[in-house]
C-alpha positions as CSV (number, residue, x, y, z in Angstrom):
1,M,-18.4,-11.6,13.0
2,G,-14.6,-11.6,12.7
3,F,-12.1,-8.9,12.9
4,N,-10.1,-8.5,9.7
5,K,-6.5,-7.2,10.1
6,R,-3.9,-6.9,7.4
7,L,-0.1,-6.6,7.6
8,V,1.2,-4.4,4.9
9,S,4.8,-4.0,3.8
10,K,6.9,-3.0,0.9
11,E,6.5,-6.6,-0.5
12,T,2.7,-6.6,-0.3
13,I,2.5,-3.3,-2.0
14,Q,4.9,-4.5,-4.8
15,N,2.9,-7.7,-5.1
16,S,-0.3,-5.8,-5.5
17,F,1.1,-3.7,-8.3
18,K,2.6,-6.8,-10.0
19,N,-0.7,-8.7,-9.8
20,K,-2.6,-5.6,-10.9
21,Q,-4.6,-5.7,-7.7
22,S,-6.1,-2.3,-6.6
23,L,-4.7,-0.8,-3.4
24,S,-8.2,-0.3,-2.3
25,E,-8.5,-4.1,-2.0
26,L,-5.2,-4.3,0.0
27,F,-6.3,-1.6,2.4
28,K,-9.9,-2.9,2.9
29,A,-9.6,-4.2,6.4
30,D,-10.7,-3.4,9.9
31,A,-7.1,-2.8,10.9
32,V,-4.1,-2.1,8.7
33,I,-0.7,-2.7,10.4
34,F,2.2,-1.1,8.6
35,M,5.5,-3.1,8.6
36,D,7.7,-0.3,7.2
37,S,7.6,3.4,6.1
38,I,7.0,2.5,2.5
39,A,3.7,0.9,3.4
40,S,2.7,3.8,5.6
41,T,3.5,6.3,2.9
42,A,1.5,4.4,0.3
43,Y,-1.5,4.4,2.7
44,Q,-1.2,8.1,3.3
45,L,-1.1,8.8,-0.4
46,Y,-4.1,6.5,-0.9
47,Q,-6.0,8.4,1.8
48,E,-5.2,11.7,0.0
49,G,-6.9,10.4,-3.1
50,Y,-3.9,9.5,-5.3
51,T,-4.5,6.8,-8.0
52,D,-2.6,3.5,-7.8
53,N,-0.4,4.6,-10.7
54,Q,0.4,7.9,-9.0
55,I,1.3,6.1,-5.8
56,K,3.5,3.7,-7.7
57,K,5.4,6.5,-9.4
58,H,5.8,8.4,-6.2
59,L,7.1,5.4,-4.3
60,D,9.5,4.4,-7.1
61,K,10.9,7.9,-7.1
62,I,11.4,8.1,-3.3
63,Y,12.4,4.6,-2.4
64,E,14.2,3.4,-5.6
65,N,17.3,2.5,-3.6
66,K,15.6,0.7,-0.7
């Protein structure tokens, strides 16, 4: 059995939204390594039960200039 790790950054989050891929697929790994604060915030919101659309709106509002 292998160990599945995933590096998550602002770009991978954006690509998931653009490709209509669920964040649950992105965060499905044995280890998730956050490359920036945006990815960390997205995961925290995901863990709190927010939907993908709610997370996208929240991130757009907070990080629109980054």
